[in-house]
Rosetta silent file (secondary structure, phi, psi, omega in degrees, C-alpha in Angstrom):
SEQUENCE: MRRFECIVLLLASIISTNCTDKQTTPKTIWRTKQWVKVNKVHNHLSDVEQAQGWQLLFDGKTLNGWHLYQNPDATRFSAWNVDQGTLHCRATNPDKLHGDLITDHAYANYELYFEWRIAFRCNSGVFINVQENQGIAQTYQSGPEYQLLAPSHSDNQVPNKRPGCLWGFAPQKEMVEAKPAGSWNQSRILQNDGKIAFFLNGVQTAQEDLNSEAWAKSVAQSGFAEQPMFGKTTAGKIALQHWYFDVWFRNIKIREL
SCORE:     score description
SCORE:     0.000 S_00000001
   1 L     0.000  132.288 -178.866   25.270  177.769  -63.242 S_00000001
   2 L   -66.602  154.373 -178.159   27.385  174.860  -62.190 S_00000001
   3 H   -59.093  -38.781  179.608   30.673  175.516  -60.374 S_00000001
   4 H   -59.015  -42.642  178.915   32.708  174.080  -63.278 S_00000001
   5 H   -65.121  -34.051  173.905   31.150  176.425  -65.769 S_00000001
   6 H   -63.185  -42.005  178.549   31.941  179.375  -63.519 S_00000001
   7 H   -61.987  -47.398  178.228   35.506  178.473  -63.306 S_00000001
   8 H   -55.954  -47.036 -178.488   35.797  178.162  -67.109 S_00000001
   9 H   -67.149  -33.671  175.953   34.264  181.554  -67.656 S_00000001
  10 H   -65.570  -42.582  179.862   36.529  183.208  -65.108 S_00000001
  11 H   -65.610  -36.289  177.186   39.604  181.728  -66.716 S_00000001
  12 H   -65.951  -34.914 -178.497   38.473  182.920  -70.196 S_00000001
  13 H   -71.942  -37.468  177.800   37.986  186.470  -68.833 S_00000001
  14 H   -65.285  -44.647 -179.901   41.446  186.517  -67.312 S_00000001
  15 H   -62.843  -41.980  179.846   43.074  185.283  -70.560 S_00000001
  16 H   -62.319  -39.351  179.519   41.123  187.839  -72.544 S_00000001
  17 H   -67.232  -41.367  179.061   42.221  190.690  -70.269 S_00000001
  18 H   -62.160  -44.352  178.857   45.889  189.619  -70.481 S_00000001
  19 H   -61.608  -39.689  177.544   45.777  189.556  -74.283 S_00000001
  20 H   -64.325  -38.448  177.981   44.207  192.956  -74.381 S_00000001
  21 H   -63.833  -40.820  178.576   46.932  194.327  -72.115 S_00000001
  22 H   -66.570  -33.421 -177.570   49.634  192.899  -74.301 S_00000001
  23 H   -74.827  -34.721 -173.652   48.079  194.496  -77.400 S_00000001
  24 H   -92.804  -21.945  179.264   47.733  197.925  -75.815 S_00000001
  25 L   -74.198  122.454 -177.074   50.982  198.199  -73.863 S_00000001
  26 L   -65.413  144.979  179.630   53.531  200.069  -76.031 S_00000001
  27 L   -73.604  145.688  175.382   56.732  198.217  -76.867 S_00000001
  28 L   -71.571  132.237  179.537   59.955  199.320  -75.203 S_00000001
  29 L  -102.200  102.791 -177.000   62.256  201.158  -77.603 S_00000001
  30 L   -77.264  130.743  178.293   65.845  200.181  -76.763 S_00000001
  31 L   -81.856   66.796  178.993   68.428  202.851  -77.653 S_00000001
  32 L   -72.088  171.960  174.397   70.828  200.543  -79.407 S_00000001
  33 H   -57.877  -39.255  179.684   73.735  201.721  -81.515 S_00000001
  34 H   -69.098  -31.518  174.938   71.577  201.227  -84.594 S_00000001
  35 H   -66.629  -40.713  179.951   68.837  203.355  -83.109 S_00000001
  36 H   -65.940  -42.756 -179.382   71.266  206.148  -82.329 S_00000001
  37 H   -59.881  -44.390  178.769   72.638  205.884  -85.903 S_00000001
  38 H   -65.234  -41.786 -169.528   69.226  206.146  -87.522 S_00000001
  39 H   -98.548   10.612  179.641   68.046  208.940  -85.292 S_00000001
  40 L   -59.501  136.603  178.678   71.267  210.982  -85.211 S_00000001
  41 L   -96.195  125.727 -174.469   70.831  214.722  -85.473 S_00000001
  42 L   -93.843  154.521  175.431   73.406  216.048  -87.926 S_00000001
  43 L    57.191   45.900 -177.524   75.223  219.482  -87.792 S_00000001
  44 L  -144.510  136.006  175.455   74.470  219.657  -84.055 S_00000001
  45 L  -100.422  133.212  175.728   76.614  219.759  -81.010 S_00000001
  46 L   -74.814  171.521  173.755   75.696  217.863  -77.841 S_00000001
  47 H   -61.558  -35.558 -179.568   76.120  219.468  -74.422 S_00000001
  48 H   -65.932  -45.651 -177.565   79.183  217.343  -73.875 S_00000001
  49 H   -64.647  -37.865  176.370   80.763  218.462  -77.142 S_00000001
  50 H   -65.413  -38.608  179.033   80.100  222.161  -76.307 S_00000001
  51 H   -68.175  -27.526  179.393   81.687  221.649  -72.906 S_00000001
  52 L   -81.973   -8.560  177.754   84.773  220.150  -74.679 S_00000001
  53 L    99.323    7.850 -178.552   85.093  223.198  -76.801 S_00000001
  54 E   -71.121  146.872  174.328   83.790  221.985  -80.149 S_00000001
  55 E  -131.827  144.381  173.996   82.324  224.565  -82.540 S_00000001
  56 E   -80.257  135.977  172.212   80.313  223.924  -85.735 S_00000001
  57 L   -99.094   -8.895  173.456   81.866  225.077  -88.933 S_00000001
  58 L  -145.492  119.184 -169.276   78.686  224.316  -90.819 S_00000001
  59 L   -82.287   -4.590  179.779   75.245  224.878  -89.326 S_00000001
  60 L    86.609   -3.685 -176.051   73.370  222.722  -91.858 S_00000001
  61 L  -130.290  -24.859 -177.277   71.326  225.591  -93.129 S_00000001
  62 L  -140.827  172.587  175.056   73.592  228.323  -94.447 S_00000001
  63 L   -97.405   21.497  178.250   77.110  229.035  -95.735 S_00000001
  64 L   -58.023  133.481  177.272   77.813  231.358  -92.783 S_00000001
  65 L    96.028   -2.046 -177.159   81.500  231.223  -91.859 S_00000001
  66 E  -130.361  151.463  174.546   82.552  230.283  -95.433 S_00000001
  67 E  -151.765  161.067  174.827   83.436  232.133  -98.630 S_00000001
  68 E   -68.540  136.740 -178.546   84.882  231.475 -102.051 S_00000001
  69 L   -58.760  123.801  178.699   88.683  231.686 -102.047 S_00000001
  70 L    66.520    9.835 -173.753   89.736  235.224 -103.096 S_00000001
  71 L  -150.191   58.130 -171.078   86.207  236.051 -103.929 S_00000001
  72 H   -62.977  -30.123 -175.721   83.991  236.458 -100.772 S_00000001
  73 H   -71.251  -15.109 -177.106   81.334  238.615 -102.323 S_00000001
  74 H  -100.736    5.037 -170.985   80.420  235.893 -104.816 S_00000001
  75 H   -63.135  -34.521  179.514   79.794  232.995 -102.541 S_00000001
  76 H   -67.487  -11.222  179.428   76.013  233.263 -102.873 S_00000001
  77 H  -105.724    8.624 -167.204   76.338  232.673 -106.581 S_00000001
  78 E   -84.092  173.179  173.823   78.729  229.771 -106.256 S_00000001
  79 L   -74.464   -7.477 -179.649   78.416  225.950 -106.957 S_00000001
  80 E   -88.707  129.166  176.561   78.416  225.444 -103.222 S_00000001
  81 E  -148.794  169.381  172.978   74.931  225.254 -101.604 S_00000001
  82 E   -89.256  126.475  179.776   73.062  223.660  -98.703 S_00000001
  83 E  -132.353  104.075  175.304   71.208  220.587  -99.811 S_00000001
  84 L    57.129   41.367  177.110   69.017  218.735  -97.301 S_00000001
  85 L    89.097    4.053  179.533   71.409  219.444  -94.395 S_00000001
  86 E  -117.817  155.957  175.642   74.582  218.893  -96.389 S_00000001
  87 E   -97.534  108.206 -167.994   77.188  221.227  -97.837 S_00000001
  88 E  -109.603  128.624  168.871   77.068  220.273 -101.565 S_00000001
  89 E  -101.619  110.967 -179.958   79.372  221.246 -104.327 S_00000001
  90 L   -83.321   74.972 -162.975   77.335  221.133 -107.643 S_00000001
  91 L   -67.018  -23.364 -174.398   80.629  221.026 -109.535 S_00000001
  92 L   -99.690    0.476 -178.622   79.224  220.628 -113.088 S_00000001
  93 L   -66.754  112.763 -173.672   76.554  223.338 -112.865 S_00000001
  94 L   -77.794   -9.152 -178.219   77.451  225.760 -115.688 S_00000001
  95 L   -96.113    6.597 -175.520   75.305  228.542 -114.289 S_00000001
  96 L  -117.389  159.506  176.703   77.303  228.849 -111.022 S_00000001
  97 E   -80.376  143.137 -174.713   80.633  230.427 -110.054 S_00000001
  98 L  -119.692  150.183 -178.028   83.247  227.780 -109.325 S_00000001
  99 L   159.499  164.722  176.748   86.102  227.748 -106.758 S_00000001
 100 L   -70.682  142.289  174.716   87.288  226.326 -103.464 S_00000001
 101 E   -88.865  133.411 -175.946   85.193  227.127 -100.368 S_00000001
 102 E  -134.542  148.036  178.664   87.236  228.507  -97.444 S_00000001
 103 E   -70.134  153.501  176.264   86.627  229.312  -93.785 S_00000001
 104 L   -65.553  -36.566 -170.943   86.387  232.954  -92.763 S_00000001
 105 L  -107.669  155.131  175.009   88.742  232.345  -89.848 S_00000001
 106 L   -98.881  153.666 -175.429   92.293  230.881  -89.671 S_00000001
 107 E  -136.203  150.026  177.971   93.238  228.069  -87.168 S_00000001
 108 L  -113.351  -75.429  177.979   96.515  226.842  -85.759 S_00000001
 109 L   -97.931  119.998 -169.206   96.238  224.075  -83.146 S_00000001
 110 E  -165.797  164.396  164.960   92.992  222.167  -83.537 S_00000001
 111 E  -120.978  124.168  179.877   91.115  218.888  -84.079 S_00000001
 112 E  -113.603  133.569 -179.132   88.839  218.957  -87.122 S_00000001
 113 E  -121.769  136.806  173.219   86.083  216.379  -87.652 S_00000001
 114 E  -157.381  152.408  176.498   83.974  216.072  -90.840 S_00000001
 115 E  -114.913  144.464 -170.642   81.914  213.561  -92.778 S_00000001
 116 E  -147.279  149.970  169.432   81.954  213.351  -96.515 S_00000001
 117 E  -137.684  161.587 -171.427   80.564  211.375  -99.457 S_00000001
 118 E  -144.439  153.069  179.679   81.546  211.670 -103.079 S_00000001
 119 L   -71.117  170.894 -173.243   80.104  210.739 -106.475 S_00000001
 120 L   -62.413  133.329  175.299   81.182  207.684 -108.496 S_00000001
 121 L    60.982   29.364 -173.579   84.798  207.885 -109.743 S_00000001
 122 L  -112.878  166.225 -170.327   85.276  211.321 -108.161 S_00000001
 123 E  -136.946  138.933  168.564   88.085  213.230 -106.403 S_00000001
 124 E  -160.649 -166.741 -177.501   88.219  216.100 -103.968 S_00000001
 125 E  -172.373  169.031  176.065   90.153  217.220 -100.951 S_00000001
 126 E  -128.383  125.578  178.761   90.444  219.368  -97.830 S_00000001
 127 E   -98.778  140.556 -177.756   93.240  221.816  -97.466 S_00000001
 128 E  -119.412  156.598  176.778   94.782  223.014  -94.234 S_00000001
 129 E    58.285   36.103 -178.704   96.956  226.116  -93.370 S_00000001
 130 E   -68.487  133.056  175.535   95.675  227.879  -96.471 S_00000001
 131 L  -108.605  126.137 -175.906   97.032  231.519  -96.898 S_00000001
 132 L  -107.230   98.491  172.431   94.617  233.811  -98.601 S_00000001
 133 L  -148.515  168.777 -174.138   96.336  236.722 -100.328 S_00000001
 134 L   -69.743  -15.801  175.416   96.546  238.071 -103.835 S_00000001
 135 L   -80.994   -9.024 -178.270   99.958  236.532 -104.340 S_00000001
 136 L  -120.406  111.912 -170.120   98.634  232.973 -104.114 S_00000001
 137 L   -71.349  -34.144 -173.785   96.273  232.099 -106.867 S_00000001
 138 L  -133.776  152.072 -176.258   94.943  228.790 -105.584 S_00000001
 139 H   -62.231  -36.396 -176.881   94.363  227.150 -102.172 S_00000001
 140 H   -66.200  -16.672  178.949   96.642  224.168 -103.082 S_00000001
 141 H   -75.482  -10.346  169.533   99.526  226.517 -103.596 S_00000001
 142 L  -127.598  -26.375 -171.768   99.896  226.981  -99.876 S_00000001
 143 L  -104.484  126.758  172.369   97.823  224.312  -98.174 S_00000001
 144 L   -58.382  149.352 -171.256   98.709  220.582  -97.804 S_00000001
 145 E  -116.112  131.327  162.524   95.778  218.385  -98.825 S_00000001
 146 E   -84.725  113.609 -172.437   93.775  215.672  -97.121 S_00000001
 147 E   -75.013  131.981  168.882   92.752  213.487 -100.078 S_00000001
 148 E  -109.155  131.462 -172.268   89.084  212.581 -100.708 S_00000001
 149 E  -154.026  136.153  170.243   88.594  209.843 -103.174 S_00000001
 150 L   -75.928  140.488 -179.955   85.983  207.374 -104.394 S_00000001
 151 L   -55.103  -26.926 -174.429   87.160  203.730 -104.435 S_00000001
 152 L   -80.933  -11.563  178.695   86.210  203.661 -108.044 S_00000001
 153 L   -69.008  138.584 -179.591   88.629  206.440 -108.965 S_00000001
 154 H   -60.718  -28.738 -177.647   91.790  205.389 -110.836 S_00000001
 155 H   -68.385   -9.477  179.228   93.984  207.274 -108.317 S_00000001
 156 H   -64.252  -18.785 -178.745   92.803  204.672 -105.711 S_00000001
 157 H   -96.085   -1.824  179.805   95.629  202.506 -107.132 S_00000001
 158 L   -97.370  117.555 -171.486   98.312  205.245 -106.630 S_00000001
 159 H   -52.880  -46.908 -174.853   99.832  204.842 -103.100 S_00000001
 160 H   -85.987   10.541  178.357  100.376  208.532 -102.344 S_00000001
 161 H  -123.213    7.702 -179.046   96.989  209.615 -103.732 S_00000001
 162 L   -73.019  163.917 -174.018   94.707  207.281 -101.863 S_00000001
 163 L   -62.653  141.164 -179.657   91.953  208.642  -99.567 S_00000001
 164 L    86.762   -8.845  177.373   93.161  210.036  -96.281 S_00000001
 165 L   -67.220  152.406  160.065   96.667  210.622  -97.665 S_00000001
 166 E   -74.446   96.316 -161.121   98.739  213.689  -97.330 S_00000001
 167 L   -48.381  126.894  171.008   98.285  214.089 -101.065 S_00000001
 168 L    84.881   -2.307 -174.441  101.422  213.474 -103.164 S_00000001
 169 L  -117.541  -32.590 -179.195  103.797  212.725 -100.255 S_00000001
 170 L  -159.883  153.385  175.131  103.290  209.376  -98.687 S_00000001
 171 L   -70.142  168.500  179.851  101.130  206.284  -98.853 S_00000001
 172 L   -60.730  134.282 -179.864   98.529  205.624  -96.148 S_00000001
 173 L   -59.596  -45.983  171.449  100.209  205.033  -92.773 S_00000001
 174 L  -124.206  137.630 -177.757   97.701  202.187  -92.289 S_00000001
 175 L   -66.962  128.748  172.321   95.709  200.659  -95.151 S_00000001
 176 L  -154.872  146.553 -176.412   92.071  201.541  -95.237 S_00000001
 177 L  -103.156  147.796  166.990   89.493  201.896  -97.973 S_00000001
 178 L   -74.812  157.673  179.913   86.991  204.717  -98.268 S_00000001
 179 L   -73.805  156.350 -173.645   83.415  203.733  -98.401 S_00000001
 180 L   -60.466  157.882  175.872   81.719  203.349 -101.853 S_00000001
 181 L   -48.143  132.558  177.707   80.415  206.381 -103.673 S_00000001
 182 L    95.503  -10.488  176.861   77.281  207.703 -102.121 S_00000001
 183 L  -100.685  151.736 -175.495   78.236  206.353  -98.571 S_00000001
 184 L   -88.406  133.838  175.026   79.405  208.610  -95.764 S_00000001
 185 E  -106.087  151.661  174.076   83.014  208.597  -94.557 S_00000001
 186 E  -109.824  126.307 -176.933   84.331  209.958  -91.291 S_00000001
 187 E  -129.727  154.696 -178.970   87.520  211.983  -91.285 S_00000001
 188 E  -146.272  141.268  178.431   89.640  213.736  -88.699 S_00000001
 189 E  -127.931  129.859  173.842   92.567  216.043  -88.838 S_00000001
 190 E  -113.885  128.856  167.097   94.827  216.886  -85.906 S_00000001
 191 E  -134.416  130.170 -179.506   97.320  219.674  -85.812 S_00000001
 192 E  -144.928  117.696 -175.547   99.389  220.769  -82.885 S_00000001
 193 L    49.260   39.197  179.829  102.516  222.900  -83.199 S_00000001
 194 L    86.469   -9.229  177.862  102.897  221.832  -86.770 S_00000001
 195 E   -87.732  123.973 -174.138  102.564  218.173  -86.085 S_00000001
 196 E  -119.545  151.525  172.926   99.656  216.856  -88.167 S_00000001
 197 E  -143.103  140.647  177.729   97.815  213.550  -88.253 S_00000001
 198 E  -120.437  148.848 -178.420   95.011  212.399  -90.561 S_00000001
 199 E  -137.152  138.744  176.606   92.435  209.705  -89.878 S_00000001
 200 E  -126.012  120.468  179.701   89.883  207.993  -92.213 S_00000001
 201 L    45.389   47.352  173.421   87.039  205.956  -90.706 S_00000001
 202 L    82.279    2.753 -179.463   88.890  205.623  -87.430 S_00000001
 203 E  -112.244  136.375 -179.751   92.279  204.584  -88.963 S_00000001
 204 E   -78.446  129.502 -173.344   95.317  206.858  -89.008 S_00000001
 205 E  -115.154  -16.916  179.025   96.390  207.424  -92.581 S_00000001
 206 E  -150.248  152.174  175.014   99.026  210.190  -92.404 S_00000001
 207 E  -151.702  133.390 -177.818  101.550  211.802  -90.045 S_00000001
 208 E  -157.765  149.855  174.425  103.923  214.699  -90.632 S_00000001
 209 E  -111.101  100.160 -174.598  105.887  217.408  -88.855 S_00000001
 210 L   -67.427   -6.457  176.562  105.588  220.616  -90.921 S_00000001
 211 L   -95.716   -2.354 -166.798  108.480  222.138  -88.931 S_00000001
 212 L   -90.177  155.990  174.154  110.927  219.372  -89.633 S_00000001
 213 H   -64.790  -31.936  176.758  113.825  219.325  -92.126 S_00000001
 214 H   -60.082  -37.467  176.530  112.465  216.181  -93.495 S_00000001
 215 H   -67.298  -49.153 -179.995  109.291  217.905  -94.508 S_00000001
 216 H   -53.888  -41.148  176.328  111.153  220.796  -96.081 S_00000001
 217 H   -65.331  -41.510  177.838  113.242  218.325  -98.113 S_00000001
 218 H   -55.891  -49.559  179.876  110.089  216.443  -99.176 S_00000001
 219 H   -60.625  -41.676 -178.489  108.555  219.638 -100.475 S_00000001
 220 H   -64.249  -23.265 -177.936  111.695  220.683 -102.287 S_00000001
 221 L  -101.820    8.816 -173.316  111.704  217.380 -104.131 S_00000001
 222 L  -104.891 -176.759  175.666  107.953  217.367 -104.967 S_00000001
 223 L   -72.825   -7.240 -176.938  105.765  218.971 -107.511 S_00000001
 224 L   -99.438    2.806 -179.954  105.185  221.825 -105.111 S_00000001
 225 L   -53.007  -30.274 -177.677  108.854  222.996 -105.192 S_00000001
 226 L   -91.980    8.801 -179.144  107.933  225.930 -107.305 S_00000001
 227 L  -106.770  101.333 -168.539  105.178  227.105 -104.967 S_00000001
 228 L   -69.500  -15.961  179.160  107.124  229.344 -102.457 S_00000001
 229 L  -104.960   -1.260 -174.987  104.422  229.338  -99.759 S_00000001
 230 L   -65.504  127.804  172.220  103.437  225.651  -99.913 S_00000001
 231 L    62.826   19.246 -174.035  103.623  223.899  -96.577 S_00000001
 232 L   -93.826  -15.046 -173.500  105.570  226.740  -94.980 S_00000001
 233 L  -119.647  156.197 -179.946  103.066  227.713  -92.245 S_00000001
 234 L  -116.456   24.485  175.409  101.460  225.874  -89.345 S_00000001
 235 L  -155.070  150.873  178.846   98.361  228.030  -89.193 S_00000001
 236 E   162.657 -170.897 -178.372   95.792  229.130  -91.776 S_00000001
 237 E   -88.651  167.185 -179.375   92.367  228.650  -93.149 S_00000001
 238 E  -109.687  130.877 -176.713   90.642  225.386  -94.039 S_00000001
 239 E  -126.896  148.432  174.112   89.372  224.997  -97.599 S_00000001
 240 E  -108.161  130.636 -169.244   87.137  222.415  -99.339 S_00000001
 241 L   -82.481  136.782  169.572   88.151  221.664 -102.908 S_00000001
 242 L   -99.481  112.020 -174.209   86.035  222.219 -106.008 S_00000001
 243 L  -140.868   57.260  172.348   87.556  219.755 -108.506 S_00000001
 244 L    62.091    6.783 -178.187   84.924  219.118 -111.228 S_00000001
 245 L  -126.931  146.473  174.425   83.175  216.419 -109.120 S_00000001
 246 L   -72.516  131.931  176.036   80.105  216.486 -106.879 S_00000001
 247 E  -146.025  153.495 -174.495   80.962  216.049 -103.185 S_00000001
 248 E  -128.356  146.694  178.467   78.929  216.481 -100.013 S_00000001
 249 E  -133.880  154.317  169.667   79.950  217.365  -96.442 S_00000001
 250 E  -159.784  168.641 -179.335   78.188  217.422  -93.057 S_00000001
 251 E    52.011   45.159  176.138   78.960  217.525  -89.320 S_00000001
 252 E   -86.583  114.235 -173.757   81.960  219.735  -89.851 S_00000001
 253 E  -139.795  156.904 -175.156   83.220  220.764  -86.467 S_00000001
 254 E  -138.362  148.467  178.109   86.464  222.032  -84.882 S_00000001
 255 E  -133.466  111.421  174.009   87.939  222.091  -81.393 S_00000001
 256 E   -72.682  140.018 -170.554   90.904  224.344  -80.799 S_00000001
 257 L  -104.379    0.000    0.000   93.634  222.903  -78.708 S_00000001
């Protein structure tokens, strides 16, 4: 074989080997923000979160730690159920018992984080400082409400009823829209010595001091004036509202301060 032909064969062999290596070498998977978002494990605490004192309020599998307001023995028959890792209120199911879902434990100073989505044109809420006793028929009669609302709901046009508001008392501190029905929103509630702050999708939407004279005056001039226990305490249970509409929660966690 002539020298030129040998060189050509050698080059062809090298090119073939390189192509084979490129085809068999696995591609590097870069852990971008998008990768983390897609592969996020829900209803789970990282080692860092555990070290920071976070606790799950929903394990993604059971209703442990929750019960129906004023009716703890009936929770297993309720409209609240675990649905593919979410806490789902099947609000229109006629075969289920209906009512707000409430934590077994009371909390005072804390940071609460949760994610939620809601059906089209629907409304719900999260109540804080709820007092559970036979003299108070409903959670809203003692607990101020963090409003949950689909953008398609008519109340989205009412300033003090928009998502993230301290319902009925003030418009959003900073304007922000909830994500469309079916999309997940991120919410946070801070309470420390009666001073509360609400956040929706990273934007602060409410601020109040439940110990202040201004708050007491606001309550006295509101539709809650006839509820003797409304907004009077700075500790209590956390409740998820059942309000005729389907709503889903996940990644509910709390860190006591």
